[in-house]
PATILO-433212 format. One record per residue: residue number from 1; residue in one letter; z negated, y negated, x negated of N, C-alpha, C in turn. Coordinates in pm, whole numbers, padded with zeros to 5 digits, always signed. Atoms other than C-alpha are relative to their C-alpha. Layout:
% residues N
NUM, a, Z, Y, X, Z, Y, X, Z, Y, X .
...
//
This chain:
% residues 158
1, m, -00050, -00041, -00124, +02004, -02310, -03311, +00061, +00137, -00001 .
2, k, -00062, -00123, -00007, +02108, -02019, -03177, +00155, +00005, +00031 .
3, q, -00135, -00029, -00053, +02482, -01935, -03131, +00066, +00130, +00073 .
4, i, -00012, -00068, -00101, +02613, -01786, -02827, +00124, +00077, -00053 .
5, g, -00076, -00099, +00040, +02780, -01441, -02927, -00101, +00068, -00116 .
6, t, +00045, -00087, +00101, +02474, -01335, -03188, -00100, +00058, +00142 .
7, k, +00042, -00107, -00137, +02339, -00998, -03015, -00185, -00031, -00017 .
8, t, +00165, -00029, -00046, +01958, -00976, -02925, -00042, +00153, +00095 .
9, e, +00003, -00060, -00059, +01858, -00627, -02860, +00123, +00117, +00069 .
10, g, -00119, -00067, -00043, +02201, -00493, -02800, +00063, -00030, +00096 .
11, q, -00091, +00063, -00068, +02316, -00751, -02562, +00018, -00167, -00070 .
12, t, -00039, +00151, +00047, +02473, -01112, -02597, -00101, -00022, +00073 .
13, k, +00099, +00086, -00108, +02235, -01377, -02417, +00061, -00095, -00031 .
14, l, -00022, +00030, +00044, +02329, -01630, -02318, -00118, -00163, +00071 .
15, t, +00135, +00080, -00067, +01998, -01871, -02295, -00089, -00115, -00071 .
16, i, +00016, +00131, +00029, +01879, -02196, -02287, -00040, -00014, -00115 .
17, g, +00080, +00035, +00129, +01886, -02350, -02630, +00137, +00049, -00113 .
18, t, -00087, -00080, +00021, +02168, -02148, -02717, +00177, -00100, -00011 .
19, q, -00153, +00059, -00031, +02548, -02330, -02794, +00079, +00088, -00032 .
20, a, -00122, -00096, -00108, +02837, -02217, -02605, +00105, -00017, -00190 .
21, g, -00145, -00015, +00124, +03121, -02146, -02918, +00160, -00009, +00060 .
22, s, -00157, -00031, -00060, +03502, -02026, -02845, -00026, +00059, +00133 .
23, s, -00008, -00085, -00111, +03567, -01942, -02500, +00010, +00197, +00007 .
24, r, -00041, -00155, +00058, +03619, -01566, -02666, -00172, +00058, +00016 .
25, t, +00137, +00011, +00008, +03246, -01592, -02747, -00073, -00002, +00161 .
26, v, +00034, +00027, -00172, +03145, -01734, -02391, +00060, +00150, +00079 .
27, g, -00047, -00118, -00139, +03353, -01471, -02188, -00057, +00083, -00023 .
28, i, +00032, -00167, +00014, +03255, -01159, -02382, -00184, -00010, +00062 .
29, a, +00126, +00022, -00061, +02841, -01296, -02347, -00003, +00043, +00165 .
30, l, -00020, +00007, -00122, +02939, -01327, -01998, +00056, +00143, +00059 .
31, s, -00008, -00123, -00004, +03100, -01007, -01954, -00122, +00108, +00001 .
32, d, +00149, -00045, +00001, +02768, -00840, -02105, -00072, -00028, +00144 .
33, e, +00071, +00019, -00062, +02598, -00972, -01852, +00004, +00008, +00131 .
34, m, -00111, -00011, -00116, +02828, -00979, -01547, +00041, +00090, +00088 .
35, s, -00098, -00140, -00070, +03021, -00667, -01524, -00057, +00085, +00127 .
36, d, +00048, -00103, -00121, +02796, -00459, -01340, -00091, -00059, +00112 .
37, l, +00013, +00100, -00114, +02709, -00716, -01059, +00062, +00048, +00106 .
38, r, -00074, -00064, -00123, +02766, -00563, -00699, +00012, -00105, +00070 .
39, q, -00010, +00123, -00118, +02787, -00900, -00544, +00062, -00109, -00070 .
40, e, -00036, +00130, +00037, +03014, -01182, -00639, -00167, -00078, -00002 .
41, t, +00153, +00084, +00067, +02713, -01425, -00811, +00139, -00087, -00054 .
42, l, -00023, +00108, +00082, +02843, -01763, -00922, -00072, -00049, -00071 .
43, l, +00132, +00043, +00137, +02649, -01892, -01254, +00061, -00130, -00113 .
44, l, -00063, +00144, +00073, +02671, -02244, -01408, -00114, +00011, -00098 .
45, l, +00049, +00033, +00115, +02584, -02295, -01733, +00028, -00125, -00037 .
46, a, -00016, +00130, +00025, +02503, -02661, -01826, -00037, -00028, -00101 .
47, l, +00003, +00081, +00118, +02567, -02818, -02148, -00039, -00149, -00023 .
48, n, +00054, +00174, +00038, +02415, -03119, -02316, +00136, -00024, -00092 .
49, v, -00109, +00052, +00094, +02667, -03317, -02554, +00036, +00039, -00146 .
50, k, -00020, -00147, +00118, +02606, -03010, -02852, +00099, +00097, +00051 .
51, n, -00068, -00151, -00075, +02726, -02769, -02588, -00107, +00114, -00035 .
52, q, +00131, -00085, +00003, +02368, -02614, -02613, -00011, -00017, +00179 .
53, v, -00004, -00036, -00173, +02325, -02468, -02270, -00184, -00046, +00013 .
54, v, +00157, +00086, -00034, +02016, -02666, -02113, -00067, +00032, +00128 .
55, a, -00014, -00008, -00113, +02038, -02529, -01778, +00038, +00145, +00041 .
56, r, -00125, -00116, -00015, +02183, -02178, -01621, -00088, +00045, +00165 .
57, c, +00047, -00013, -00146, +02169, -02150, -01230, +00102, +00115, +00009 .
58, e, -00052, -00059, -00103, +02265, -01875, -00998, +00049, -00103, +00124 .
59, v, +00011, +00055, -00096, +02427, -02109, -00781, +00063, +00069, +00119 .
60, f, +00010, -00036, -00127, +02554, -01880, -00512, +00029, +00167, -00011 .
61, r, +00001, -00138, +00009, +02523, -01498, -00427, +00071, +00055, +00115 .
62, g, -00107, -00001, -00094, +02826, -01373, -00214, -00042, +00164, +00076 .
63, t, -00015, -00115, -00026, +02937, -01042, -00087, +00075, +00084, -00093 .
64, v, -00111, -00100, +00056, +03125, -00720, -00226, +00137, -00095, -00030 .
65, d, -00088, +00034, +00006, +03418, -00920, -00202, +00047, -00147, +00019 .
66, a, +00014, +00194, +00015, +03346, -01333, -00163, -00112, -00077, -00022 .
67, c, +00063, +00080, -00011, +03176, -01584, -00263, +00028, -00119, +00036 .
68, v, +00017, +00146, -00057, +03142, -01893, -00080, -00034, -00116, -00051 .
69, a, +00078, +00096, +00036, +03070, -02206, -00275, +00105, -00115, -00020 .
70, h, -00068, +00093, -00030, +03162, -02548, -00280, -00014, -00135, -00144 .
71, p, +00034, +00001, +00116, +03205, -02777, -00597, -00159, -00079, +00010 .
72, r, +00087, +00107, -00038, +02922, -03012, -00440, -00127, +00073, -00059 .
73, d, +00184, -00089, +00024, +02634, -02705, -00520, +00014, +00017, -00181 .
74, v, -00040, +00040, +00124, +02825, -02709, -00876, -00060, -00071, -00040 .
75, f, +00017, +00114, +00117, +02787, -03023, -00999, -00148, -00075, +00080 .
76, y, +00091, +00049, +00001, +02489, -03104, -00816, -00115, +00065, -00048 .
77, q, +00082, -00022, +00141, +02275, -02843, -01052, +00025, -00041, -00116 .
78, a, -00058, +00044, +00129, +02509, -03007, -01301, -00074, -00143, -00018 .
79, i, +00140, +00113, +00034, +02309, -03310, -01268, -00098, -00012, -00017 .
80, v, +00107, -00044, +00036, +02009, -03206, -01192, -00064, -00006, -00142 .
81, a, +00017, +00000, +00114, +02021, -03089, -01522, +00011, -00090, -00118 .
82, n, -00039, +00100, +00063, +02165, -03391, -01643, +00122, +00024, -00139 .
83, a, -00089, -00078, +00035, +02426, -03160, -01813, +00116, -00159, +00000 .
84, a, -00123, +00036, +00008, +02764, -03314, -01991, +00080, +00050, +00005 .
85, r, -00096, -00092, +00011, +02940, -03031, -02007, -00032, +00082, +00113 .
86, v, +00081, -00118, -00071, +02971, -02727, -01743, +00076, +00105, -00041 .
87, i, -00052, -00153, +00015, +03078, -02376, -01800, -00004, +00105, +00117 .
88, v, +00050, -00078, -00121, +03107, -02157, -01475, +00079, +00131, +00005 .
89, a, -00078, -00181, -00029, +03198, -01778, -01389, -00073, +00095, +00110 .
90, h, +00015, -00091, -00167, +03185, -01527, -01102, +00090, +00089, -00027 .
91, n, -00015, -00204, +00028, +03208, -01150, -01104, +00120, +00026, +00072 .
92, h, -00050, -00094, -00120, +03457, -00943, -00896, -00072, +00125, -00018 .
93, p, +00059, -00131, +00007, +03258, -00631, -00804, +00130, +00114, -00012 .
94, s, -00102, -00074, -00024, +03614, -00483, -00777, +00009, +00083, -00161 .
95, g, -00062, -00033, +00105, +03649, -00471, -01119, +00052, -00044, -00137 .
96, l, -00075, +00092, +00021, +03928, -00675, -01199, +00001, -00136, -00010 .
97, a, +00044, +00143, +00069, +03889, -00980, -01385, +00141, -00110, +00008 .
98, k, -00121, +00067, -00053, +04266, -01121, -01202, -00086, -00112, +00077 .
99, p, +00071, +00095, -00110, +04170, -01494, -01069, +00138, +00048, +00158 .
100, s, -00093, -00023, -00067, +04300, -01481, -00729, +00057, -00131, +00083 .
101, p, -00048, +00120, -00022, +04493, -01780, -00564, -00137, -00114, +00069 .
102, s, +00113, +00058, -00080, +04174, -01873, -00376, -00122, -00017, -00189 .
103, d, +00010, +00075, +00110, +04003, -01845, -00722, +00065, -00142, -00086 .
104, q, -00129, +00089, +00045, +04283, -02048, -00889, -00038, -00208, +00027 .
105, e, +00017, +00150, +00000, +04244, -02354, -00675, -00155, -00025, +00015 .
106, f, +00168, +00011, +00030, +03838, -02327, -00675, -00008, -00070, -00109 .
107, g, +00035, +00018, +00189, +03905, -02348, -01082, +00041, -00154, +00039 .
108, q, -00017, +00151, +00034, +04088, -02677, -01012, -00070, -00101, +00074 .
109, r, +00101, +00098, -00024, +03892, -02839, -00796, -00143, -00075, -00026 .
110, l, +00177, +00083, +00110, +03577, -02812, -00988, +00047, -00093, -00115 .
111, w, -00060, +00098, +00092, +03817, -02931, -01290, +00002, -00183, +00037 .
112, l, -00003, +00169, -00044, +03868, -03274, -01083, -00110, -00080, +00067 .
113, a, +00130, +00010, +00014, +03517, -03259, -00953, -00036, -00133, -00114 .
114, g, +00019, +00091, +00070, +03457, -03309, -01273, +00001, -00093, -00086 .
115, q, -00090, +00098, +00017, +03665, -03540, -01377, -00068, -00150, +00028 .
116, l, +00019, +00105, -00079, +03568, -03779, -01115, -00192, -00024, +00013 .
117, l, +00141, +00040, -00017, +03198, -03732, -01166, -00018, +00008, -00189 .
118, g, +00005, +00006, +00140, +03221, -03736, -01577, -00068, +00066, -00061 .
119, i, +00058, -00149, +00054, +03076, -03391, -01591, +00159, +00114, -00057 .
120, e, -00115, -00104, +00026, +03348, -03197, -01797, -00012, +00109, +00034 .
121, l, +00014, -00188, +00033, +03441, -02811, -01719, +00064, +00037, -00065 .
122, l, -00108, -00009, +00124, +03494, -02702, -02038, +00065, +00152, +00029 .
123, d, -00091, -00130, -00038, +03576, -02321, -01874, -00060, +00019, +00094 .
124, c, +00004, -00034, -00109, +03594, -02140, -01592, +00025, +00112, -00013 .
125, f, -00073, -00150, +00046, +03603, -01749, -01602, -00055, +00132, +00115 .
126, i, +00027, -00108, -00121, +03611, -01433, -01367, -00028, +00122, -00136 .
127, v, +00063, -00116, +00082, +03405, -01130, -01480, +00024, +00137, +00048 .
128, g, -00035, -00131, -00015, +03560, -00791, -01454, -00101, +00107, -00023 .
129, r, +00080, -00149, +00052, +03446, -00454, -01505, -00021, +00013, -00213 .
130, h, -00059, +00011, +00175, +03390, -00537, -01914, +00101, -00054, -00037 .
131, s, -00113, +00066, +00035, +03657, -00781, -01896, -00046, -00148, +00013 .
132, y, -00043, +00094, -00061, +03728, -01154, -01877, +00082, -00069, +00000 .
133, f, -00146, +00105, -00062, +03993, -01406, -01696, -00089, -00137, -00085 .
134, s, +00061, +00122, +00005, +03899, -01739, -01912, +00111, -00064, +00045 .
135, f, -00088, +00022, +00018, +04091, -02028, -01753, +00052, -00075, -00122 .
136, g, -00044, +00095, +00110, +04077, -02240, -02051, +00075, +00057, -00138 .
137, e, -00118, -00112, +00056, +04232, -01934, -02274, +00100, -00045, +00049 .
138, h, -00158, -00017, -00043, +04536, -01930, -02061, +00019, -00166, +00035 .
139, d, -00032, +00113, +00007, +04508, -02327, -02036, +00082, -00027, +00131 .
140, l, -00044, +00067, -00093, +04493, -02361, -01686, -00023, -00161, +00078 .
141, f, +00037, +00176, -00066, +04291, -02696, -01697, +00117, -00072, -00101 .
142, n, -00090, +00080, +00085, +04611, -02865, -01879, -00019, -00156, -00053 .
143, a, +00026, +00139, +00025, +04665, -03227, -01981, +00014, -00105, +00139 .
144, v, -00037, +00080, -00135, +04717, -03350, -01604, -00090, -00059, -00039 .
145, t, +00116, +00102, -00054, +04474, -03661, -01583, -00032, -00013, +00108 .
146, l, -00005, +00065, -00152, +04325, -03827, -01271, +00111, -00047, +00051 .
147, p, -00104, +00126, -00075, +04514, -04115, -01269, +00125, +00090, +00030 .
148, e, -00101, -00044, -00016, +04802, -03876, -01287, -00005, +00080, +00174 .
149, i, +00007, -00064, -00100, +04708, -03645, -01013, -00016, -00126, +00183 .
150, l, +00082, +00041, -00140, +04573, -03913, -00776, +00173, -00066, +00021 .
151, a, -00171, +00109, -00039, +04945, -04126, -00803, +00094, +00120, +00027 .
152, e, -00088, -00120, -00091, +05121, -03746, -00727, -00061, -00044, +00168 .
153, k, +00067, -00017, -00141, +04870, -03768, -00439, +00077, -00122, +00089 .
154, d, +00000, +00086, -00014, +04965, -04144, -00350, +00156, +00027, +00041 .
155, t, -00138, +00027, -00090, +05333, -04114, -00327, +00064, +00131, +00068 .
156, a, -00051, -00124, -00113, +05355, -03787, -00124, -00046, -00071, +00108 .
157, t, +00071, +00088, -00100, +05178, -03974, +00122, +00072, -00093, +00043 .
158, s, -00077, +00117, -00011, +05405, -04264, +00106, +00141, +00073, +00050 .
//
């Protein structure tokens, strides 16, 4: 079993069959792979219960400053791959790996969709110029559970 983070021909590879390690090793691998892309690109890594990559899909390719995707597009690919978990990443061609408010909202929507579908979103990455931002490392998917979120929405509409 290959571990993500091992170098092959000078590059870190996120290929089918590799096992996702820590957010740091995955983030470095994604940074190596995506930092020079000229258009925003949304990448899905579908994982099995052992965190091995079973599929990788380019879900969407956008423009130099936008990538419009919907959680259904991401999770459709995950369901087809029979994934237990997913990792999602997109790049910022500007080179800045800082999440915008819409990036944060999209990450939260993905997390919630994963909760509903029973496919865990392990992490969501933004890749800049040879750098990355991990939602997981910054605890943006905190311990709030789906029932708590739904209860908040119910009390807000009452």
